[in-house]
C-alpha positions as CSV (number, residue, x, y, z in Angstrom):
1,M,0.2,0.3,0.0
2,M,2.5,2.4,1.0
3,E,4.4,1.6,-2.7
4,Y,1.2,3.6,-4.3
5,V,0.9,5.9,-1.9
6,N,4.8,6.9,-2.3
7,V,4.1,6.9,-6.4
8,F,1.2,9.0,-6.0
9,I,3.1,11.7,-4.1
10,N,5.8,11.6,-6.3
11,G,4.1,11.6,-9.4
12,Y,2.1,14.7,-7.8
13,K,5.4,16.6,-6.9
14,G,7.0,15.9,-10.7
15,Y,4.1,17.0,-12.3
16,A,4.0,20.3,-10.1
17,G,7.8,20.7,-10.5
18,Y,7.2,20.2,-14.4
19,L,4.4,22.8,-14.8
20,W,6.4,25.3,-12.9
21,R,9.5,24.6,-14.9
22,E,7.4,25.1,-18.0
23,I,5.9,28.6,-17.0
24,T,9.0,30.2,-15.7
25,N,11.7,28.6,-17.9
26,P,10.5,29.6,-22.1
27,H,12.6,26.8,-24.2
28,I,12.1,24.9,-27.2
29,H,11.0,22.1,-25.4
30,N,8.6,23.7,-23.3
31,Y,4.9,22.6,-23.8
32,F,3.3,25.5,-22.1
33,Y,4.3,28.1,-24.4
34,W,4.3,25.6,-27.5
35,L,0.2,25.7,-26.4
36,I,0.3,29.3,-26.8
37,L,2.1,29.8,-30.1
38,I,0.2,27.1,-31.9
39,S,-3.1,28.7,-31.1
40,L,-1.4,32.3,-31.7
41,F,-0.6,30.6,-35.3
42,F,-4.0,29.5,-36.1
43,L,-5.7,32.6,-34.6
44,A,-3.8,34.4,-37.1
45,L,-4.6,32.0,-40.0
46,E,-8.3,32.6,-39.1
47,W,-7.9,36.1,-38.9
48,M,-6.3,36.3,-42.3
49,K,-8.1,33.8,-44.2
50,P,-11.6,32.6,-42.8
51,W,-13.5,30.0,-44.2
52,R,-16.7,31.2,-42.6
53,E,-16.5,34.6,-43.1
54,N,-19.6,35.7,-41.1
55,Q,-18.3,34.5,-37.9
56,S,-16.6,37.2,-36.0
57,R,-12.8,37.5,-34.9
58,F,-13.4,36.5,-31.5
59,R,-16.4,34.1,-32.2
60,K,-19.2,33.1,-29.7
61,D,-17.7,31.7,-26.6
62,F,-14.1,32.0,-27.6
63,W,-13.1,33.1,-24.1
64,L,-14.8,30.1,-22.8
65,D,-12.6,27.9,-25.0
66,F,-9.6,30.0,-24.2
67,F,-10.0,29.2,-20.3
68,Y,-10.8,25.5,-21.1
69,M,-7.2,25.5,-22.8
70,F,-5.3,26.1,-19.7
71,F,-7.8,24.2,-17.2
72,N,-7.7,21.0,-18.9
73,F,-4.3,20.8,-20.0
74,F,-2.6,22.1,-17.1
75,L,-4.6,22.8,-13.8
76,F,-6.8,19.6,-14.0
77,S,-3.8,17.3,-14.6
78,L,-2.0,19.0,-11.8
79,I,-4.7,18.6,-9.4
80,I,-5.7,15.1,-10.1
81,Y,-4.8,13.0,-13.1
82,A,-0.8,13.2,-12.9
83,A,-0.2,11.5,-9.8
84,V,-3.2,9.1,-10.1
85,S,-2.3,7.6,-13.6
86,D,1.3,6.8,-12.4
87,V,-0.4,4.5,-9.7
88,I,-3.0,2.9,-12.1
89,V,0.2,1.9,-14.3
90,V,2.1,0.4,-11.1
91,I,-1.1,-1.6,-9.9
92,F,-1.2,-3.0,-13.6
93,N,2.2,-4.1,-14.2
94,N,2.1,-5.6,-10.6
95,A,-0.9,-7.6,-11.5
96,I,0.6,-8.8,-14.6
97,K,3.6,-10.1,-12.6
98,S,1.8,-11.7,-10.0
99,I,-0.1,-13.5,-12.7
100,S,2.2,-14.5,-14.8
101,G,4.8,-15.4,-12.2
102,G,7.1,-12.4,-12.6
103,F,6.9,-11.2,-16.0
104,D,7.8,-7.7,-16.0
105,L,5.7,-5.9,-19.1
106,Q,7.3,-2.4,-19.0
107,A,11.3,-4.0,-18.6
108,S,10.8,-6.8,-21.5
109,N,9.1,-3.9,-24.1
110,P,10.7,-4.6,-27.5
111,M,10.5,-0.8,-28.0
112,R,13.3,-0.3,-26.3
113,H,15.2,-1.4,-28.8
114,L,13.9,1.1,-31.6
115,P,15.0,4.5,-32.9
116,Y,13.5,7.3,-31.5
117,W,11.4,8.4,-34.0
118,G,9.8,4.8,-34.2
119,V,9.2,5.2,-30.8
120,L,7.1,8.0,-31.1
121,L,5.2,6.8,-34.5
122,I,4.0,3.7,-32.5
123,G,3.2,5.7,-29.6
124,F,1.5,8.0,-31.9
125,L,-0.5,5.2,-33.9
126,V,-1.4,3.3,-30.7
127,R,-2.9,6.5,-29.1
128,D,-5.0,7.8,-31.9
129,F,-6.4,4.3,-32.5
130,V,-7.5,4.0,-28.8
131,Q,-8.6,7.7,-28.7
132,W,-10.9,6.5,-31.9
133,W,-12.4,4.0,-29.9
134,T,-12.6,6.3,-26.8
135,H,-14.3,9.0,-28.9
136,R,-16.7,6.8,-30.3
137,L,-17.5,5.2,-26.9
138,L,-18.6,8.8,-25.6
139,H,-21.3,8.9,-28.6
140,Y,-22.4,5.2,-28.0
141,S,-22.8,5.5,-24.4
142,E,-25.6,7.3,-23.4
143,R,-24.1,7.9,-19.9
144,L,-20.9,9.4,-21.4
145,W,-22.6,11.5,-24.0
146,E,-24.0,13.7,-21.4
147,F,-20.3,14.6,-20.5
148,H,-19.5,14.7,-24.3
149,K,-22.0,17.0,-24.7
150,V,-19.8,19.9,-23.3
151,H,-17.7,19.5,-26.5
152,H,-20.4,19.5,-28.7
153,S,-21.9,22.6,-27.1
154,V,-20.0,24.8,-29.8
155,E,-22.0,26.3,-31.9
156,E,-19.6,28.3,-33.9
157,M,-16.4,26.4,-34.8
158,G,-12.7,28.1,-33.9
159,F,-9.5,26.2,-33.2
160,A,-10.0,26.7,-29.6
161,A,-13.3,24.7,-29.7
162,H,-10.8,21.8,-29.8
163,L,-10.2,21.9,-26.2
164,R,-13.8,22.4,-24.8
165,Y,-14.5,19.3,-23.2
166,H,-15.9,18.1,-19.8
167,W,-12.9,17.2,-17.2
168,M,-14.7,13.5,-16.9
169,E,-13.4,12.9,-20.5
170,T,-9.8,13.5,-19.2
171,I,-10.3,10.5,-16.9
172,V,-12.0,8.3,-19.3
173,Y,-9.5,9.1,-22.6
174,R,-6.3,9.0,-20.1
175,T,-7.5,5.3,-18.2
176,M,-7.7,4.1,-22.0
177,E,-4.5,5.4,-23.2
178,Y,-2.2,5.8,-20.4
179,I,-1.7,2.3,-19.4
180,P,-0.7,0.9,-23.2
181,L,1.6,3.7,-23.9
182,A,3.2,3.6,-20.6
183,L,3.6,-0.3,-21.1
184,L,5.0,0.4,-24.5
185,G,7.8,2.6,-22.5
186,I,6.4,5.7,-23.6
187,G,7.6,8.3,-21.3
188,L,6.2,11.8,-20.2
189,Y,8.6,13.6,-22.7
190,D,7.9,11.5,-25.3
191,F,4.2,11.9,-24.7
192,F,4.4,15.5,-24.8
193,I,6.2,15.5,-28.4
194,I,3.5,13.3,-29.4
195,H,1.0,15.7,-27.4
196,I,2.5,18.9,-29.5
197,F,1.9,17.3,-32.7
198,T,-2.0,15.9,-31.7
199,L,-2.6,19.5,-30.4
200,A,-1.6,21.1,-33.6
201,V,-3.7,18.5,-35.7
202,G,-6.7,19.2,-33.4
203,H,-6.6,22.6,-33.6
204,Y,-6.4,22.6,-37.3
205,N,-9.6,20.2,-37.4
206,H,-11.7,22.8,-35.7
207,S,-9.8,25.9,-37.2
208,N,-12.1,28.2,-39.2
209,I,-9.8,27.7,-42.2
210,T,-9.5,25.5,-45.2
211,V,-6.1,24.5,-46.3
212,S,-5.3,22.8,-49.8
213,K,-4.2,18.8,-49.4
214,Y,-0.9,19.3,-51.3
215,V,0.4,22.2,-48.6
216,T,-0.5,19.6,-45.5
217,G,1.2,17.1,-47.5
218,G,4.2,19.2,-47.9
219,I,4.1,20.0,-44.1
220,L,3.7,16.2,-42.9
221,G,7.0,15.8,-45.3
222,G,8.7,18.4,-43.9
223,L,8.1,17.1,-40.4
224,I,9.3,13.6,-41.4
225,G,12.2,15.2,-43.0
226,I,13.3,16.6,-39.7
227,C,13.2,13.6,-37.5
228,I,15.0,11.7,-40.5
229,G,17.5,14.6,-40.6
230,F,18.1,15.1,-37.2
231,S,18.5,11.2,-36.3
232,L,20.8,10.5,-39.4
233,F,23.3,13.5,-39.5
234,Q,25.1,14.1,-36.1
235,I,28.3,14.6,-37.3
236,S,30.1,17.4,-34.9
237,L,33.2,17.6,-36.7
238,F,31.8,19.2,-39.7
239,P,28.8,21.4,-38.4
240,A,28.3,23.2,-41.5
241,A,28.3,20.3,-43.6
242,T,25.9,18.9,-41.2
243,F,23.4,21.3,-41.2
244,V,23.0,21.4,-45.4
245,M,22.5,17.9,-45.0
246,K,19.9,17.8,-42.5
247,L,18.2,21.1,-44.5
248,G,18.6,18.9,-47.6
249,V,16.6,15.9,-46.1
250,V,13.8,18.2,-45.0
251,L,13.5,19.9,-48.3
252,A,13.3,16.5,-50.0
253,G,10.6,15.5,-47.3
254,I,8.6,18.6,-48.1
255,I,8.9,17.9,-51.8
256,L,8.0,14.0,-51.5
257,G,5.3,15.1,-49.0
258,V,3.4,17.3,-51.8
259,I,4.0,14.8,-54.5
260,L,3.1,11.4,-52.4
261,L,1.2,12.5,-49.5
262,G,-0.8,15.2,-50.9
263,P,-3.2,13.4,-53.0
264,I,-4.2,11.2,-49.8
265,M,-3.7,13.7,-46.9
266,K,-7.6,14.2,-46.5
267,K,-8.1,10.4,-46.4
268,L,-5.3,9.8,-44.1
269,F,-5.6,13.0,-41.5
270,N,-8.9,14.2,-40.2
271,H,-9.2,18.1,-41.5
272,P,-11.9,21.0,-40.9
273,E,-14.2,19.9,-44.2
274,M,-14.6,16.5,-42.4
275,H,-14.6,17.3,-38.7
276,I,-17.2,19.9,-39.1
277,W,-19.9,17.1,-39.9
278,H,-18.7,15.5,-36.5
279,H,-20.2,18.8,-35.1
280,A,-23.5,18.6,-37.3
281,Y,-26.8,19.7,-35.2
282,E,-28.3,17.4,-38.2
283,I,-27.2,14.2,-39.5
284,P,-29.4,11.3,-40.9
285,E,-31.3,8.9,-38.5
286,E,-29.0,5.8,-39.5
287,R,-25.7,7.5,-38.0
288,R,-27.8,9.5,-35.2
289,K,-24.5,7.9,-32.8
290,G,-22.4,10.4,-35.1
291,V,-19.5,10.2,-37.7
292,N,-16.2,11.1,-38.2
293,F,-14.9,10.4,-35.0
294,G,-11.0,10.7,-35.5
295,L,-9.0,13.0,-33.6
296,S,-5.6,13.0,-35.7
297,L,-6.2,10.4,-38.4
298,A,-8.9,9.9,-40.6
299,I,-8.2,6.4,-41.8
300,W,-10.1,4.7,-38.7
301,D,-13.4,6.3,-39.9
302,F,-12.7,5.3,-43.7
303,I,-11.7,1.6,-42.4
304,F,-14.7,1.3,-39.7
305,G,-17.2,2.9,-42.2
306,T,-18.1,5.9,-40.2
307,A,-16.7,8.6,-42.4
308,Y,-19.2,10.9,-43.5
309,I,-18.8,14.1,-46.0
310,P,-21.9,14.4,-47.9
311,Y,-21.4,18.0,-49.3
312,D,-19.1,21.3,-48.2
313,G,-20.5,21.6,-44.8
314,K,-19.0,25.3,-44.4
315,N,-22.6,27.0,-43.1
316,I,-24.1,23.9,-41.7
317,K,-25.5,24.4,-38.4
318,L,-23.6,23.1,-34.8
319,G,-24.5,21.6,-31.9
320,F,-27.5,19.2,-30.9
321,P,-31.0,19.3,-30.4
322,K,-31.8,21.8,-27.5
323,V,-28.3,22.9,-27.7
324,E,-29.7,26.6,-27.2
325,T,-30.8,25.7,-23.8
326,F,-27.3,23.8,-22.9
327,P,-25.7,25.9,-20.1
328,N,-22.8,28.5,-21.2
329,H,-21.0,29.1,-18.2
330,F,-18.0,26.9,-17.2
331,K,-19.2,26.4,-13.6
332,D,-22.3,24.7,-15.1
333,Q,-20.7,22.7,-17.7
334,F,-18.3,21.7,-14.8
335,L,-20.9,19.8,-13.1
336,Y,-23.0,19.0,-16.2
337,G,-23.7,15.4,-16.6
338,F,-24.1,13.8,-12.9
339,K,-27.8,14.3,-12.6
340,K,-30.4,12.6,-14.8
341,R,-31.9,15.0,-17.2
342,P,-35.4,14.6,-18.7
343,N,-35.3,14.4,-22.5
C-alpha cells in the first residue's frame, strides 16, 4: 500500500515541478509556450483567411474555450490526473507480474530497441487508435454522452473549440490510453512530443480555415524530413556540412510530401471540412450516434465505415437538439452530466 502512496506523492510532485518549470523557463521543449504559440498561429490564420467569413474574429464562446485550454491541459492534470495515472500503471504492471509469475511487461518492452522516431510513430498510432474507439464510446454510451455534450455545445467553430470538453473526458481518455502507452515505454517527454503534434492537428481540425491537401502533405513531409535528418546526421566535426545535409533531407521531405502524401492527405488525416460534420446539428437517422470520430487520423473512419462528408459543410448548423438551452458558463458545464436530465 505504501508503494502506491509514494508513487502518488512522487507523481504529484513531479508534475507540479514540471509545470512550474514550464511556466518560468521558456525554451524549445516547453509545452506551455508551444500551446500558446500553436494557438496564436491558428488564430492568425483564422483572422487572415477565414473559411466562414460571417464569424466574428472572437467568435461566440471564444474566451470560454480559451479558459478550457489551460484548465484541461494544466490545472486539472496538476490537481488530479498526473499522480493518479502513475499509480494505475504500477498496479497494472504488478498485477501482470503476479498473474504471470514475475513477468515484467514494462522491462520486457521490445520498443526499447527501436530508434526514437519509431517509438514516437508507434506511440502516436497506438494513442490515436485508442482515442478513436474512446471517442466513439463517448457517443454510443448515453451516460458518457452527457459529459461529451460539453464539447458538442460549440455553435461557432474555431481552433480553441478543440479544447472545450468536460473534465470527465480527461479521466476516460487517459485511463484508456495511458496504460498501453506507459507499458510500451512511452515516457512523459515522449508523450508531450506526441501531444504537441496532436494538439496542432486538433487545432487545425476545429479551426475556421481550409487548406489545400498538397500544402498539408508538404508540411507533414517536412516534419518527417526533420525527424529523419536529425536522426541520421550527427556529425559534430563538420557542423556546416551537417546543417546542409539536414536541410536537404527536410526539403526532400517537403517535395515528396507534396507529391506522394498530398493526394491522400484528406483520407489520411482529419481536417476542418471533415470534422465540421462531426459537430453537425442534423445527421441522418442511421448515423445518429455520430460520424467522423477521428481525432488526428481519418483512416479509422474510412476503415470502419464512419466517415461522412456528404457535401461542403461550411455553413451547416452546429450542436445538438436543445443546444440553445445548454449551460453556457464554465461552472455549470463543470457540474453537467452528474444528474439525470429529462429528455
